[in-house]
PyMOL Python script that loads the backbone (N, CA, C, O; Angstrom):
from pymol import cmd

cmd.read_pdbstr("""\
ATOM      1  N   MET A   1      72.190  49.949  96.100  1.00  0.00           N
ATOM      2  CA  MET A   1      71.987  51.360  95.815  1.00  0.00           C
ATOM      3  C   MET A   1      73.166  52.163  96.343  1.00  0.00           C
ATOM      4  O   MET A   1      73.829  51.807  97.317  1.00  0.00           O
ATOM      5  N   VAL A   2      73.375  53.223  95.670  1.00  0.00           N
ATOM      6  CA  VAL A   2      74.467  54.107  96.074  1.00  0.00           C
ATOM      7  C   VAL A   2      73.923  55.125  97.062  1.00  0.00           C
ATOM      8  O   VAL A   2      72.947  55.825  96.789  1.00  0.00           O
ATOM      9  N   SER A   3      74.571  55.191  98.207  1.00  0.00           N
ATOM     10  CA  SER A   3      74.117  56.173  99.197  1.00  0.00           C
ATOM     11  C   SER A   3      74.715  57.536  98.866  1.00  0.00           C
ATOM     12  O   SER A   3      75.897  57.648  98.541  1.00  0.00           O
ATOM     13  N   MET A   4      73.895  58.553  98.952  1.00  0.00           N
ATOM     14  CA  MET A   4      74.351  59.914  98.646  1.00  0.00           C
ATOM     15  C   MET A   4      74.454  60.709  99.942  1.00  0.00           C
ATOM     16  O   MET A   4      73.545  60.705 100.772  1.00  0.00           O
ATOM     17  N   ARG A   5      75.553  61.369 100.086  1.00  0.00           N
ATOM     18  CA  ARG A   5      75.759  62.200 101.266  1.00  0.00           C
ATOM     19  C   ARG A   5      75.394  63.646 100.930  1.00  0.00           C
ATOM     20  O   ARG A   5      75.658  64.154  99.841  1.00  0.00           O
ATOM     21  N   ARG A   6      74.798  64.250 101.885  1.00  0.00           N
ATOM     22  CA  ARG A   6      74.510  65.668 101.720  1.00  0.00           C
ATOM     23  C   ARG A   6      75.633  66.468 102.363  1.00  0.00           C
ATOM     24  O   ARG A   6      76.013  66.238 103.511  1.00  0.00           O
ATOM     25  N   LYS A   7      76.138  67.390 101.608  1.00  0.00           N
ATOM     26  CA  LYS A   7      77.196  68.235 102.136  1.00  0.00           C
ATOM     27  C   LYS A   7      76.570  69.510 102.681  1.00  0.00           C
ATOM     28  O   LYS A   7      75.696  70.120 102.064  1.00  0.00           O
ATOM     29  N   LYS A   8      77.039  69.879 103.835  1.00  0.00           N
ATOM     30  CA  LYS A   8      76.530  71.091 104.444  1.00  0.00           C
ATOM     31  C   LYS A   8      77.186  72.296 103.768  1.00  0.00           C
ATOM     32  O   LYS A   8      78.401  72.337 103.578  1.00  0.00           O
ATOM     33  N   ALA A   9      76.359  73.267 103.412  1.00  0.00           N
ATOM     34  CA  ALA A   9      76.868  74.465 102.750  1.00  0.00           C
ATOM     35  C   ALA A   9      77.644  75.312 103.750  1.00  0.00           C
ATOM     36  O   ALA A   9      77.230  75.475 104.898  1.00  0.00           O
ATOM     37  N   ARG A  10      78.753  75.839 103.307  1.00  0.00           N
ATOM     38  CA  ARG A  10      79.557  76.706 104.156  1.00  0.00           C
ATOM     39  C   ARG A  10      79.037  78.130 104.037  1.00  0.00           C
ATOM     40  O   ARG A  10      78.635  78.583 102.965  1.00  0.00           O
ATOM     41  N   SER A  11      79.058  78.810 105.158  1.00  0.00           N
ATOM     42  CA  SER A  11      78.615  80.199 105.127  1.00  0.00           C
ATOM     43  C   SER A  11      79.821  81.109 104.908  1.00  0.00           C
ATOM     44  O   SER A  11      80.942  80.788 105.304  1.00  0.00           O
ATOM     45  N   LEU A  12      79.569  82.234 104.278  1.00  0.00           N
ATOM     46  CA  LEU A  12      80.607  83.210 103.980  1.00  0.00           C
ATOM     47  C   LEU A  12      80.340  84.462 104.798  1.00  0.00           C
ATOM     48  O   LEU A  12      79.238  85.009 104.763  1.00  0.00           O
ATOM     49  N   THR A  13      81.339  84.912 105.527  1.00  0.00           N
ATOM     50  CA  THR A  13      81.187  86.136 106.304  1.00  0.00           C
ATOM     51  C   THR A  13      82.186  87.164 105.812  1.00  0.00           C
ATOM     52  O   THR A  13      83.308  86.825 105.437  1.00  0.00           O
ATOM     53  N   VAL A  14      81.771  88.421 105.818  1.00  0.00           N
ATOM     54  CA  VAL A  14      82.623  89.519 105.381  1.00  0.00           C
ATOM     55  C   VAL A  14      82.718  90.515 106.524  1.00  0.00           C
ATOM     56  O   VAL A  14      81.705  90.964 107.059  1.00  0.00           O
ATOM     57  N   ARG A  15      83.944  90.855 106.890  1.00  0.00           N
ATOM     58  CA  ARG A  15      84.150  91.843 107.941  1.00  0.00           C
ATOM     59  C   ARG A  15      84.619  93.136 107.314  1.00  0.00           C
ATOM     60  O   ARG A  15      85.441  93.131 106.398  1.00  0.00           O
ATOM     61  N   CYS A  16      84.104  94.226 107.799  1.00  0.00           N
ATOM     62  CA  CYS A  16      84.531  95.545 107.346  1.00  0.00           C
ATOM     63  C   CYS A  16      85.430  96.150 108.418  1.00  0.00           C
ATOM     64  O   CYS A  16      84.974  96.448 109.522  1.00  0.00           O
ATOM     65  N   GLU A  17      86.684  96.327 108.095  1.00  0.00           N
ATOM     66  CA  GLU A  17      87.631  96.843 109.080  1.00  0.00           C
ATOM     67  C   GLU A  17      87.378  98.302 109.392  1.00  0.00           C
ATOM     68  O   GLU A  17      87.721  98.767 110.478  1.00  0.00           O
ATOM     69  N   GLN A  18      86.786  99.034 108.464  1.00  0.00           N
ATOM     70  CA  GLN A  18      86.545 100.448 108.698  1.00  0.00           C
ATOM     71  C   GLN A  18      85.483 100.656 109.768  1.00  0.00           C
ATOM     72  O   GLN A  18      85.428 101.718 110.387  1.00  0.00           O
ATOM     73  N   GLY A  19      84.643  99.656 109.991  1.00  0.00           N
ATOM     74  CA  GLY A  19      83.591  99.779 110.986  1.00  0.00           C
ATOM     75  C   GLY A  19      84.131  99.962 112.392  1.00  0.00           C
ATOM     76  O   GLY A  19      83.432 100.495 113.253  1.00  0.00           O
ATOM     77  N   ALA A  20      85.352  99.534 112.642  1.00  0.00           N
ATOM     78  CA  ALA A  20      85.933  99.686 113.972  1.00  0.00           C
ATOM     79  C   ALA A  20      86.408 101.105 114.216  1.00  0.00           C
ATOM     80  O   ALA A  20      86.598 101.505 115.365  1.00  0.00           O
ATOM     81  N   LYS A  21      86.605 101.879 113.146  1.00  0.00           N
ATOM     82  CA  LYS A  21      87.041 103.268 113.288  1.00  0.00           C
ATOM     83  C   LYS A  21      85.822 104.160 113.468  1.00  0.00           C
ATOM     84  O   LYS A  21      84.679 103.710 113.401  1.00  0.00           O
ATOM     85  N   GLY A  22      86.095 105.412 113.692  1.00  0.00           N
ATOM     86  CA  GLY A  22      84.993 106.363 113.735  1.00  0.00           C
ATOM     87  C   GLY A  22      84.420 106.521 115.126  1.00  0.00           C
ATOM     88  O   GLY A  22      85.139 106.446 116.123  1.00  0.00           O
ATOM     89  N   SER A  23      83.137 106.738 115.182  1.00  0.00           N
ATOM     90  CA  SER A  23      82.507 107.067 116.463  1.00  0.00           C
ATOM     91  C   SER A  23      82.117 105.809 117.221  1.00  0.00           C
ATOM     92  O   SER A  23      81.109 105.173 116.910  1.00  0.00           O
ATOM     93  N   GLY A  24      82.901 105.461 118.192  1.00  0.00           N
ATOM     94  CA  GLY A  24      82.559 104.399 119.124  1.00  0.00           C
ATOM     95  C   GLY A  24      82.523 103.001 118.541  1.00  0.00           C
ATOM     96  O   GLY A  24      81.899 102.125 119.140  1.00  0.00           O
ATOM     97  N   GLY A  25      83.152 102.743 117.414  1.00  0.00           N
ATOM     98  CA  GLY A  25      83.178 101.402 116.859  1.00  0.00           C
ATOM     99  C   GLY A  25      81.901 100.992 116.160  1.00  0.00           C
ATOM    100  O   GLY A  25      81.787  99.856 115.699  1.00  0.00           O
ATOM    101  N   GLY A  26      80.935 101.898 116.072  1.00  0.00           N
ATOM    102  CA  GLY A  26      79.681 101.567 115.416  1.00  0.00           C
ATOM    103  C   GLY A  26      79.699 101.844 113.932  1.00  0.00           C
ATOM    104  O   GLY A  26      78.691 101.646 113.254  1.00  0.00           O
ATOM    105  N   GLY A  27      80.845 102.305 113.405  1.00  0.00           N
ATOM    106  CA  GLY A  27      80.917 102.606 111.987  1.00  0.00           C
ATOM    107  C   GLY A  27      80.141 103.847 111.620  1.00  0.00           C
ATOM    108  O   GLY A  27      79.485 103.882 110.580  1.00  0.00           O
ATOM    109  N   GLY A  28      80.206 104.881 112.467  1.00  0.00           N
ATOM    110  CA  GLY A  28      79.427 106.091 112.276  1.00  0.00           C
ATOM    111  C   GLY A  28      79.744 106.845 111.001  1.00  0.00           C
ATOM    112  O   GLY A  28      78.914 107.625 110.536  1.00  0.00           O
ATOM    113  N   GLY A  29      80.912 106.641 110.419  1.00  0.00           N
ATOM    114  CA  GLY A  29      81.239 107.280 109.156  1.00  0.00           C
ATOM    115  C   GLY A  29      81.531 108.760 109.294  1.00  0.00           C
ATOM    116  O   GLY A  29      81.130 109.543 108.433  1.00  0.00           O
ATOM    117  N   GLY A  30      82.216 109.168 110.350  1.00  0.00           N
ATOM    118  CA  GLY A  30      82.489 110.570 110.553  1.00  0.00           C
ATOM    119  C   GLY A  30      83.871 110.995 110.116  1.00  0.00           C
ATOM    120  O   GLY A  30      84.247 112.144 110.347  1.00  0.00           O
ATOM    121  N   GLY A  31      84.646 110.123 109.495  1.00  0.00           N
ATOM    122  CA  GLY A  31      86.002 110.455 109.097  1.00  0.00           C
ATOM    123  C   GLY A  31      86.030 111.378 107.903  1.00  0.00           C
ATOM    124  O   GLY A  31      85.097 111.411 107.101  1.00  0.00           O
ATOM    125  N   LEU A  32      87.134 112.143 107.792  1.00  0.00           N
ATOM    126  CA  LEU A  32      87.266 113.095 106.701  1.00  0.00           C
ATOM    127  C   LEU A  32      87.312 112.388 105.356  1.00  0.00           C
ATOM    128  O   LEU A  32      86.770 112.896 104.374  1.00  0.00           O
ATOM    129  N   ASP A  33      87.952 111.224 105.294  1.00  0.00           N
ATOM    130  CA  ASP A  33      88.023 110.511 104.022  1.00  0.00           C
ATOM    131  C   ASP A  33      86.639 110.086 103.537  1.00  0.00           C
ATOM    132  O   ASP A  33      86.384 110.048 102.333  1.00  0.00           O
ATOM    133  N   VAL A  34      85.758 109.771 104.462  1.00  0.00           N
ATOM    134  CA  VAL A  34      84.387 109.407 104.080  1.00  0.00           C
ATOM    135  C   VAL A  34      83.677 110.617 103.509  1.00  0.00           C
ATOM    136  O   VAL A  34      82.983 110.512 102.498  1.00  0.00           O
ATOM    137  N   TRP A  35      83.848 111.792 104.163  1.00  0.00           N
ATOM    138  CA  TRP A  35      83.184 112.999 103.682  1.00  0.00           C
ATOM    139  C   TRP A  35      83.760 113.457 102.355  1.00  0.00           C
ATOM    140  O   TRP A  35      83.023 113.957 101.506  1.00  0.00           O
ATOM    141  N   LEU A  36      85.079 113.294 102.157  1.00  0.00           N
ATOM    142  CA  LEU A  36      85.679 113.648 100.870  1.00  0.00           C
ATOM    143  C   LEU A  36      85.135 112.765  99.746  1.00  0.00           C
ATOM    144  O   LEU A  36      84.852 113.249  98.650  1.00  0.00           O
ATOM    145  N   SER A  37      84.991 111.478 100.025  1.00  0.00           N
ATOM    146  CA  SER A  37      84.479 110.591  98.980  1.00  0.00           C
ATOM    147  C   SER A  37      83.007 110.876  98.696  1.00  0.00           C
ATOM    148  O   SER A  37      82.570 110.791  97.548  1.00  0.00           O
ATOM    149  N   ARG A  38      82.248 111.210  99.725  1.00  0.00           N
ATOM    150  CA  ARG A  38      80.843 111.577  99.497  1.00  0.00           C
ATOM    151  C   ARG A  38      80.742 112.848  98.666  1.00  0.00           C
ATOM    152  O   ARG A  38      79.907 112.947  97.767  1.00  0.00           O
ATOM    153  N   GLY A  39      81.595 113.818  98.969  1.00  0.00           N
ATOM    154  CA  GLY A  39      81.609 115.062  98.182  1.00  0.00           C
ATOM    155  C   GLY A  39      81.993 114.825  96.735  1.00  0.00           C
ATOM    156  O   GLY A  39      81.429 115.435  95.827  1.00  0.00           O
ATOM    157  N   ALA A  40      82.965 113.928  96.519  1.00  0.00           N
ATOM    158  CA  ALA A  40      83.371 113.601  95.157  1.00  0.00           C
ATOM    159  C   ALA A  40      82.238 112.933  94.390  1.00  0.00           C
ATOM    160  O   ALA A  40      82.023 113.222  93.213  1.00  0.00           O
ATOM    161  N   MET A  41      81.517 112.044  95.056  1.00  0.00           N
ATOM    162  CA  MET A  41      80.383 111.386  94.396  1.00  0.00           C
ATOM    163  C   MET A  41      79.292 112.392  94.037  1.00  0.00           C
ATOM    164  O   MET A  41      78.721 112.333  92.948  1.00  0.00           O
ATOM    165  N   LEU A  42      79.005 113.319  94.959  1.00  0.00           N
ATOM    166  CA  LEU A  42      77.994 114.334  94.674  1.00  0.00           C
ATOM    167  C   LEU A  42      78.438 115.260  93.541  1.00  0.00           C
ATOM    168  O   LEU A  42      77.626 115.644  92.699  1.00  0.00           O
ATOM    169  N   GLY A  43      79.719 115.617  93.518  1.00  0.00           N
ATOM    170  CA  GLY A  43      80.236 116.450  92.439  1.00  0.00           C
ATOM    171  C   GLY A  43      80.153 115.763  91.092  1.00  0.00           C
ATOM    172  O   GLY A  43      79.823 116.394  90.088  1.00  0.00           O
ATOM    173  N   PHE A  44      80.449 114.486  91.066  1.00  0.00           N
ATOM    174  CA  PHE A  44      80.370 113.727  89.811  1.00  0.00           C
ATOM    175  C   PHE A  44      78.925 113.653  89.322  1.00  0.00           C
ATOM    176  O   PHE A  44      78.661 113.842  88.135  1.00  0.00           O
ATOM    177  N   VAL A  45      77.998 113.381  90.224  1.00  0.00           N
ATOM    178  CA  VAL A  45      76.582 113.321  89.846  1.00  0.00           C
ATOM    179  C   VAL A  45      76.104 114.691  89.370  1.00  0.00           C
ATOM    180  O   VAL A  45      75.333 114.779  88.414  1.00  0.00           O
ATOM    181  N   ALA A  46      76.553 115.757  90.028  1.00  0.00           N
ATOM    182  CA  ALA A  46      76.159 117.105  89.619  1.00  0.00           C
ATOM    183  C   ALA A  46      76.698 117.427  88.223  1.00  0.00           C
ATOM    184  O   ALA A  46      75.986 118.013  87.408  1.00  0.00           O
ATOM    185  N   ALA A  47      77.944 117.051  87.943  1.00  0.00           N
ATOM    186  CA  ALA A  47      78.522 117.313  86.625  1.00  0.00           C
ATOM    187  C   ALA A  47      77.779 116.547  85.530  1.00  0.00           C
ATOM    188  O   ALA A  47      77.516 117.092  84.458  1.00  0.00           O
ATOM    189  N   ILE A  48      77.444 115.298  85.795  1.00  0.00           N
ATOM    190  CA  ILE A  48      76.689 114.509  84.811  1.00  0.00           C
ATOM    191  C   ILE A  48      75.297 115.098  84.615  1.00  0.00           C
ATOM    192  O   ILE A  48      74.800 115.146  83.489  1.00  0.00           O
ATOM    193  N   THR A  49      74.663 115.545  85.695  1.00  0.00           N
ATOM    194  CA  THR A  49      73.327 116.146  85.597  1.00  0.00           C
ATOM    195  C   THR A  49      73.362 117.420  84.777  1.00  0.00           C
ATOM    196  O   THR A  49      72.482 117.652  83.948  1.00  0.00           O
ATOM    197  N   VAL A  50      74.382 118.258  85.002  1.00  0.00           N
ATOM    198  CA  VAL A  50      74.520 119.494  84.228  1.00  0.00           C
ATOM    199  C   VAL A  50      74.703 119.177  82.748  1.00  0.00           C
ATOM    200  O   VAL A  50      74.098 119.823  81.893  1.00  0.00           O
ATOM    201  N   GLU A  51      75.531 118.188  82.447  1.00  0.00           N
ATOM    202  CA  GLU A  51      75.759 117.841  81.043  1.00  0.00           C
ATOM    203  C   GLU A  51      74.505 117.276  80.385  1.00  0.00           C
ATOM    204  O   GLU A  51      74.236 117.561  79.219  1.00  0.00           O
ATOM    205  N   LEU A  52      73.740 116.481  81.119  1.00  0.00           N
ATOM    206  CA  LEU A  52      72.525 115.906  80.540  1.00  0.00           C
ATOM    207  C   LEU A  52      71.423 116.947  80.353  1.00  0.00           C
ATOM    208  O   LEU A  52      70.691 116.899  79.364  1.00  0.00           O
ATOM    209  N   THR A  53      71.300 117.877  81.279  1.00  0.00           N
ATOM    210  CA  THR A  53      70.215 118.850  81.189  1.00  0.00           C
ATOM    211  C   THR A  53      70.504 119.983  80.211  1.00  0.00           C
ATOM    212  O   THR A  53      69.593 120.456  79.530  1.00  0.00           O
ATOM    213  N   THR A  54      71.766 120.429  80.130  1.00  0.00           N
ATOM    214  CA  THR A  54      72.079 121.557  79.257  1.00  0.00           C
ATOM    215  C   THR A  54      72.620 121.130  77.899  1.00  0.00           C
ATOM    216  O   THR A  54      72.555 121.898  76.939  1.00  0.00           O
ATOM    217  N   GLY A  55      73.141 119.937  77.806  1.00  0.00           N
ATOM    218  CA  GLY A  55      73.733 119.493  76.548  1.00  0.00           C
ATOM    219  C   GLY A  55      75.154 119.992  76.356  1.00  0.00           C
ATOM    220  O   GLY A  55      75.773 119.718  75.327  1.00  0.00           O
ATOM    221  N   LYS A  56      75.676 120.719  77.325  1.00  0.00           N
ATOM    222  CA  LYS A  56      77.049 121.223  77.266  1.00  0.00           C
ATOM    223  C   LYS A  56      77.805 120.736  78.489  1.00  0.00           C
ATOM    224  O   LYS A  56      77.206 120.398  79.510  1.00  0.00           O
ATOM    225  N   GLY A  57      79.102 120.704  78.378  1.00  0.00           N
ATOM    226  CA  GLY A  57      79.931 120.304  79.504  1.00  0.00           C
ATOM    227  C   GLY A  57      79.998 121.384  80.563  1.00  0.00           C
ATOM    228  O   GLY A  57      79.553 122.510  80.342  1.00  0.00           O
ATOM    229  N   VAL A  58      80.549 121.045  81.703  1.00  0.00           N
ATOM    230  CA  VAL A  58      80.643 121.985  82.813  1.00  0.00           C
ATOM    231  C   VAL A  58      81.512 123.175  82.437  1.00  0.00           C
ATOM    232  O   VAL A  58      81.157 124.312  82.746  1.00  0.00           O
ATOM    233  N   LEU A  59      82.633 122.942  81.785  1.00  0.00           N
ATOM    234  CA  LEU A  59      83.522 124.039  81.396  1.00  0.00           C
ATOM    235  C   LEU A  59      82.868 124.955  80.369  1.00  0.00           C
ATOM    236  O   LEU A  59      83.088 126.166  80.399  1.00  0.00           O
ATOM    237  N   GLN A  60      82.073 124.404  79.467  1.00  0.00           N
ATOM    238  CA  GLN A  60      81.374 125.237  78.490  1.00  0.00           C
ATOM    239  C   GLN A  60      80.330 126.112  79.168  1.00  0.00           C
ATOM    240  O   GLN A  60      80.083 127.231  78.719  1.00  0.00           O
ATOM    241  N   ASN A  61      79.722 125.631  80.223  1.00  0.00           N
ATOM    242  CA  ASN A  61      78.717 126.413  80.934  1.00  0.00           C
ATOM    243  C   ASN A  61      79.324 127.607  81.664  1.00  0.00           C
ATOM    244  O   ASN A  61      78.635 128.604  81.877  1.00  0.00           O
ATOM    245  N   VAL A  62      80.581 127.530  82.048  1.00  0.00           N
ATOM    246  CA  VAL A  62      81.222 128.663  82.720  1.00  0.00           C
ATOM    247  C   VAL A  62      82.014 129.528  81.753  1.00  0.00           C
ATOM    248  O   VAL A  62      82.693 130.461  82.180  1.00  0.00           O
ATOM    249  N   GLY A  63      81.942 129.236  80.448  1.00  0.00           N
ATOM    250  CA  GLY A  63      82.550 130.101  79.449  1.00  0.00           C
ATOM    251  C   GLY A  63      83.860 129.617  78.871  1.00  0.00           C
ATOM    252  O   GLY A  63      84.446 130.319  78.047  1.00  0.00           O
ATOM    253  N   LEU A  64      84.338 128.477  79.255  1.00  0.00           N
ATOM    254  CA  LEU A  64      85.583 127.949  78.688  1.00  0.00           C
ATOM    255  C   LEU A  64      85.231 126.907  77.630  1.00  0.00           C
ATOM    256  O   LEU A  64      84.989 125.743  77.948  1.00  0.00           O
ATOM    257  N   THR A  65      85.204 127.337  76.371  1.00  0.00           N
ATOM    258  CA  THR A  65      84.829 126.398  75.321  1.00  0.00           C
ATOM    259  C   THR A  65      85.972 125.462  74.979  1.00  0.00           C
ATOM    260  O   THR A  65      85.755 124.279  74.721  1.00  0.00           O
ATOM    261  N   SER A  66      87.179 125.983  74.976  1.00  0.00           N
ATOM    262  CA  SER A  66      88.337 125.116  74.755  1.00  0.00           C
ATOM    263  C   SER A  66      89.360 125.436  75.840  1.00  0.00           C
ATOM    264  O   SER A  66      90.115 126.400  75.713  1.00  0.00           O
ATOM    265  N   PRO A  67      89.390 124.649  76.888  1.00  0.00           N
ATOM    266  CA  PRO A  67      90.269 124.982  78.011  1.00  0.00           C
ATOM    267  C   PRO A  67      91.746 124.915  77.618  1.00  0.00           C
ATOM    268  O   PRO A  67      92.200 123.993  76.941  1.00  0.00           O
ATOM    269  N   VAL A  68      92.459 125.925  78.070  1.00  0.00           N
ATOM    270  CA  VAL A  68      93.897 125.980  77.831  1.00  0.00           C
ATOM    271  C   VAL A  68      94.545 124.865  78.656  1.00  0.00           C
ATOM    272  O   VAL A  68      94.210 124.699  79.829  1.00  0.00           O
ATOM    273  N   PRO A  69      95.458 124.106  78.068  1.00  0.00           N
ATOM    274  CA  PRO A  69      96.089 123.011  78.830  1.00  0.00           C
ATOM    275  C   PRO A  69      96.753 123.477  80.127  1.00  0.00           C
ATOM    276  O   PRO A  69      96.782 122.732  81.106  1.00  0.00           O
ATOM    277  N   THR A  70      97.279 124.682  80.142  1.00  0.00           N
ATOM    278  CA  THR A  70      97.918 125.197  81.351  1.00  0.00           C
ATOM    279  C   THR A  70      96.890 125.398  82.457  1.00  0.00           C
ATOM    280  O   THR A  70      97.153 125.087  83.619  1.00  0.00           O
ATOM    281  N   VAL A  71      95.719 125.920  82.095  1.00  0.00           N
ATOM    282  CA  VAL A  71      94.667 126.133  83.087  1.00  0.00           C
ATOM    283  C   VAL A  71      94.177 124.793  83.626  1.00  0.00           C
ATOM    284  O   VAL A  71      93.977 124.640  84.831  1.00  0.00           O
ATOM    285  N   ALA A  72      93.983 123.823  82.731  1.00  0.00           N
ATOM    286  CA  ALA A  72      93.529 122.502  83.162  1.00  0.00           C
ATOM    287  C   ALA A  72      94.566 121.839  84.070  1.00  0.00           C
ATOM    288  O   ALA A  72      94.213 121.218  85.073  1.00  0.00           O
ATOM    289  N   LEU A  73      95.833 121.973  83.718  1.00  0.00           N
ATOM    290  CA  LEU A  73      96.898 121.394  84.537  1.00  0.00           C
ATOM    291  C   LEU A  73      96.984 122.080  85.893  1.00  0.00           C
ATOM    292  O   LEU A  73      97.165 121.414  86.913  1.00  0.00           O
ATOM    293  N   ALA A  74      96.857 123.396  85.917  1.00  0.00           N
ATOM    294  CA  ALA A  74      96.912 124.127  87.186  1.00  0.00           C
ATOM    295  C   ALA A  74      95.730 123.755  88.078  1.00  0.00           C
ATOM    296  O   ALA A  74      95.900 123.554  89.280  1.00  0.00           O
ATOM    297  N   LEU A  75      94.544 123.663  87.500  1.00  0.00           N
ATOM    298  CA  LEU A  75      93.369 123.293  88.277  1.00  0.00           C
ATOM    299  C   LEU A  75      93.505 121.884  88.845  1.00  0.00           C
ATOM    300  O   LEU A  75      93.161 121.642  90.002  1.00  0.00           O
ATOM    301  N   THR A  76      94.004 120.961  88.038  1.00  0.00           N
ATOM    302  CA  THR A  76      94.227 119.599  88.502  1.00  0.00           C
ATOM    303  C   THR A  76      95.259 119.571  89.623  1.00  0.00           C
ATOM    304  O   THR A  76      95.098 118.836  90.597  1.00  0.00           O
ATOM    305  N   GLY A  77      96.314 120.364  89.493  1.00  0.00           N
ATOM    306  CA  GLY A  77      97.337 120.431  90.532  1.00  0.00           C
ATOM    307  C   GLY A  77      96.810 120.975  91.837  1.00  0.00           C
ATOM    308  O   GLY A  77      97.118 120.440  92.902  1.00  0.00           O
ATOM    309  N   VAL A  78      96.014 122.040  91.771  1.00  0.00           N
ATOM    310  CA  VAL A  78      95.458 122.636  92.991  1.00  0.00           C
ATOM    311  C   VAL A  78      94.519 121.661  93.689  1.00  0.00           C
ATOM    312  O   VAL A  78      94.588 121.488  94.906  1.00  0.00           O
ATOM    313  N   VAL A  79      93.651 121.030  92.925  1.00  0.00           N
ATOM    314  CA  VAL A  79      92.716 120.062  93.511  1.00  0.00           C
ATOM    315  C   VAL A  79      93.482 118.871  94.090  1.00  0.00           C
ATOM    316  O   VAL A  79      93.145 118.389  95.172  1.00  0.00           O
ATOM    317  N   GLY A  80      94.498 118.399  93.388  1.00  0.00           N
ATOM    318  CA  GLY A  80      95.291 117.265  93.871  1.00  0.00           C
ATOM    319  C   GLY A  80      96.038 117.581  95.153  1.00  0.00           C
ATOM    320  O   GLY A  80      96.057 116.769  96.078  1.00  0.00           O
ATOM    321  N   VAL A  81      96.651 118.752  95.216  1.00  0.00           N
ATOM    322  CA  VAL A  81      97.391 119.145  96.416  1.00  0.00           C
ATOM    323  C   VAL A  81      96.438 119.333  97.596  1.00  0.00           C
ATOM    324  O   VAL A  81      96.737 118.906  98.711  1.00  0.00           O
ATOM    325  N   ALA A  82      95.290 119.970  97.353  1.00  0.00           N
ATOM    326  CA  ALA A  82      94.316 120.161  98.435  1.00  0.00           C
ATOM    327  C   ALA A  82      93.786 118.825  98.942  1.00  0.00           C
ATOM    328  O   ALA A  82      93.624 118.637 100.147  1.00  0.00           O
ATOM    329  N   THR A  83      93.518 117.905  98.031  1.00  0.00           N
ATOM    330  CA  THR A  83      93.029 116.588  98.437  1.00  0.00           C
ATOM    331  C   THR A  83      94.088 115.830  99.236  1.00  0.00           C
ATOM    332  O   THR A  83      93.783 115.236 100.271  1.00  0.00           O
ATOM    333  N   ALA A  84      95.322 115.851  98.758  1.00  0.00           N
ATOM    334  CA  ALA A  84      96.399 115.170  99.477  1.00  0.00           C
ATOM    335  C   ALA A  84      96.594 115.773 100.869  1.00  0.00           C
ATOM    336  O   ALA A  84      96.804 115.045 101.839  1.00  0.00           O
ATOM    337  N   PHE A  85      96.526 117.097 100.966  1.00  0.00           N
ATOM    338  CA  PHE A  85      96.663 117.757 102.267  1.00  0.00           C
ATOM    339  C   PHE A  85      95.571 117.307 103.227  1.00  0.00           C
ATOM    340  O   PHE A  85      95.850 116.976 104.380  1.00  0.00           O
ATOM    341  N   LEU A  86      94.330 117.293 102.754  1.00  0.00           N
ATOM    342  CA  LEU A  86      93.221 116.894 103.616  1.00  0.00           C
ATOM    343  C   LEU A  86      93.328 115.426 104.036  1.00  0.00           C
ATOM    344  O   LEU A  86      93.016 115.080 105.176  1.00  0.00           O
ATOM    345  N   ILE A  87      93.766 114.573 103.124  1.00  0.00           N
ATOM    346  CA  ILE A  87      93.911 113.154 103.461  1.00  0.00           C
ATOM    347  C   ILE A  87      95.012 112.956 104.498  1.00  0.00           C
ATOM    348  O   ILE A  87      94.844 112.181 105.440  1.00  0.00           O
ATOM    349  N   PHE A  88      96.146 113.656 104.330  1.00  0.00           N
ATOM    350  CA  PHE A  88      97.233 113.515 105.292  1.00  0.00           C
ATOM    351  C   PHE A  88      96.850 114.098 106.644  1.00  0.00           C
ATOM    352  O   PHE A  88      97.257 113.564 107.675  1.00  0.00           O
ATOM    353  N   GLN A  89      96.084 115.172 106.665  1.00  0.00           N
ATOM    354  CA  GLN A  89      95.613 115.733 107.922  1.00  0.00           C
ATOM    355  C   GLN A  89      94.696 114.754 108.636  1.00  0.00           C
ATOM    356  O   GLN A  89      94.769 114.605 109.855  1.00  0.00           O
ATOM    357  N   SER A  90      93.830 114.084 107.875  1.00  0.00           N
ATOM    358  CA  SER A  90      92.917 113.111 108.447  1.00  0.00           C
ATOM    359  C   SER A  90      93.680 111.923 109.014  1.00  0.00           C
ATOM    360  O   SER A  90      93.332 111.409 110.077  1.00  0.00           O
ATOM    361  N   ALA A  91      94.719 111.485 108.311  1.00  0.00           N
ATOM    362  CA  ALA A  91      95.503 110.336 108.764  1.00  0.00           C
ATOM    363  C   ALA A  91      96.293 110.660 110.016  1.00  0.00           C
ATOM    364  O   ALA A  91      96.495 109.787 110.859  1.00  0.00           O
ATOM    365  N   SER A  92      96.747 111.909 110.156  1.00  0.00           N
ATOM    366  CA  SER A  92      97.526 112.267 111.336  1.00  0.00           C
ATOM    367  C   SER A  92      96.659 112.354 112.582  1.00  0.00           C
ATOM    368  O   SER A  92      97.174 112.256 113.696  1.00  0.00           O
ATOM    369  N   GLN A  93      95.355 112.535 112.416  1.00  0.00           N
ATOM    370  CA  GLN A  93      94.458 112.617 113.571  1.00  0.00           C
ATOM    371  C   GLN A  93      94.011 111.246 114.037  1.00  0.00           C
ATOM    372  O   GLN A  93      93.553 111.122 115.173  1.00  0.00           O
ATOM    373  N   ASP A  94      94.121 110.216 113.224  1.00  0.00           N
ATOM    374  CA  ASP A  94      93.668 108.861 113.585  1.00  0.00           C
ATOM    375  C   ASP A  94      94.614 108.148 114.484  1.00  0.00           C
ATOM    376  O   ASP A  94      94.361 107.006 114.865  1.00  0.00           O
TER     377      ASP A  94
END
""", "prot")
cmd.dss("prot")
cmd.show_as("cartoon", "prot")
cmd.util.cbc("prot")
cmd.orient("prot")
């Protein structure tokens, strides 16, 4: 008879490096980047909810039926610069 060996299964472990940052190494999640990402997620969910409930997009609800490309570009630039500023401020404090 052929003897069969049982192979022991290897376990897989995953370490989260972000857990060492924050409040006391417990992964408290108090960093600005965490709050910015949470705010972005809430904003995205709010925009989808508005579109599903009203049947119109967010810009249509505030009166912009066809946004001017210049306005859209300026708004994107302001949001991008503000986000970059906040991220760099957060990184300089770490």
